[in-house]
N, C-alpha and C positions, 0 to 999 in steps of 0.2 A: 505428522506422518502424511505423505502425499496422498491425494485423493485416489490415484490409480492403485497404489499399494493397499489402501483400505479396501477398495473393490476386490483386488486379487485375494486378499485375506478372507474377506467374507465369502467369496465364491469357493475357494479352496476348503475353507472350514465347513461350509454348508454341504458341498459334495462329499467330503469325508464323513461328516455326520450322518448324512442320508445313507450312504454306503454301509457304514458300521451298524446303524440302527436296523436297516432292513436285513442285511446279512446276518447279523447276530440274532435278530429276532427269528428269522427263518431256521437257522442252525438250532436255536434254543427250542423252537417248536418241534422240529424233527427229533431232537434229543429226547424230549419229553413224551414222544409218541403221539403228538397231535397230528391232525391231518394237515398235509402240505400239498401244494399243487403238483400235478403229475409230472411236470417238466423239471421239478426241483431235483437236483442230483442226490440228495440225501433224504431218505424216506423213513429212517428209523434210528433208534438209539445205538444200534450196532454198526451202522455204516461208517465208513472212514472217508476222510476228505478226498484222498487220491488212492485208488486201488493200485496194486502192484503192477498190473499191466499198464495203467495210465502213467504211473511214475517211470516205467522203463520204455515207453513207447518211442520216445524221440532220442534216447540216449546214444543209439548207434549212428544217428545222423551227425555228420561233421560240423554242421552249422549250429546245433543245439546249444552246446555250452558257451561258444562266443556270443550268441544271441542272448542267453540268459545273463551272462556277465555284463554285457553292454546295457541291457535293460535295467539291471540293478544298479549299475554305475550311473546311468542317467537319472534314476530316481534319487540316488544320493546326492548327485550334483545339484538337482533342482531343490532338494531339501536344504542343502547348504546355502544355496542362493537365496532362498526364502528366509532362512534364519539370519543371514547377514543383512538382508534388506530391512529386517525389523529394527536393527540398531542404527542403520545409516540415516542420517538426517540429510535431506536433499537441500543443500545450501546453494545459493546462486553464486556462480563464479564471476559473473559480469552482469551489469545492467546496461541496457541501451538507452542512451539519452538523445532526445531530439535536438540537433544542433541548429535547426532553423534553415539550413541550406539544402535540405533534401537528403543529405548523408547523415547518418547517425554516428554519434560518438559512443564509445564503450567505457564505462567506469567499472573498476573491479569491485566485486561484491564486498570483499573484506574491508577495502578502503571506505566504502560507503557505511558499512556497519560500524567501523571505528569512529567516523565522524558523527554518526547518529548517537553512539554510546557517549562520546565526549560532550555533545550538546545536551544530552539528557542528564548526564552527571553534573553539569553546571547548573541545573535548576536547583532551586531552594528545596531542601528536604530529601533530595535523592542522594543516598549513600554510594550506590553502585548501580549500574545499568549494563545488561547484556542484550545484544541485538543479534538476531539471525534473520537473514533474508531468504525467503523461499519463493516458489512460484516460478514464473517465466521470465525470461530476460526483459520482455517489453511490458510485462504486468506483474511486477514483484509484489510480494506480501512481507510484512514484518512481524516477527515475534519478538516481544519485548518483555524482559524480566527485570523488574524494578525492585531494588532493596531500598526501602524507605527509612529515614530517621524516625525515632520515636515521636517527635513533635510534628512530623509532616502530616498533612491532610491528603488521603488518597484521591479525593475529588479534585483538589488543587493540582496534585502531581499529574493526573491524567489530563487535565485541561491544559497544563503547561507543556506536557509531552505532545499533545495534539496540535497546539497552536505554534509552539516554538520549533522543537527538534523535527517533528514530522512535516511541519509546514515548510521549514527551510529545506528539508530533503525533497519534498514535492516541487518546490520552486527551482531548486538547482538541477534537478534532473528532468524537469518538464513533465512530470507525471501528472495526469489529471487526478489520480487517486492513488493512495497507498494504504490499502486494507491492513489493519494492524490488530494483533491479539496481544494484549498486555496482561502480565501476571504481576501482582504486587505482593510484597512481603515486608514486614517490619523488621528492623535490626533488633536482635535480642540484646537486652540490656538488664544490668542488675538493678534491683530496687534500691533507692537512695535511703540512707539511714538518717533519721532525724534525731538529733540529740536534744 
């Protein structure tokens, strides 16, 4: 998940939590008959959220219902955007390569991912590799998921990944660094029977 989305999630959840705790606690305190500040709109267990006059105050205005519907529609759209953003992985469409002549070349992100995956799967002990490039065009990051054969050494697989596949990618794209997050899993296999 991108850092910006994580920050937005934390801010939205923190604000929602504070509002719910403060509002719910104050309404609960008023409902239980405890003392609440004088400015608080509900002061006792028999108070209502909106009185009849407050509910009907703006009904005769022509702008009231369109404004209410627009505000609720905006809330729904923002909630849908937030929900969709949770499932979207921000993958790089392209990576800028320093061509050495002052102009940069562009490499498709999916093509670089495919080459990295092929280089990684060619290593000893790697059954399958999935690569996803994230970050910025000029400073990509790699997420690598390795499925290792039962006999493979995790340390050896990581060392080969760093030296060979990622080293080749850094050299060919001219990147000074390619920060990588690697997740390793072993292939499930059945136990051998000994007769």
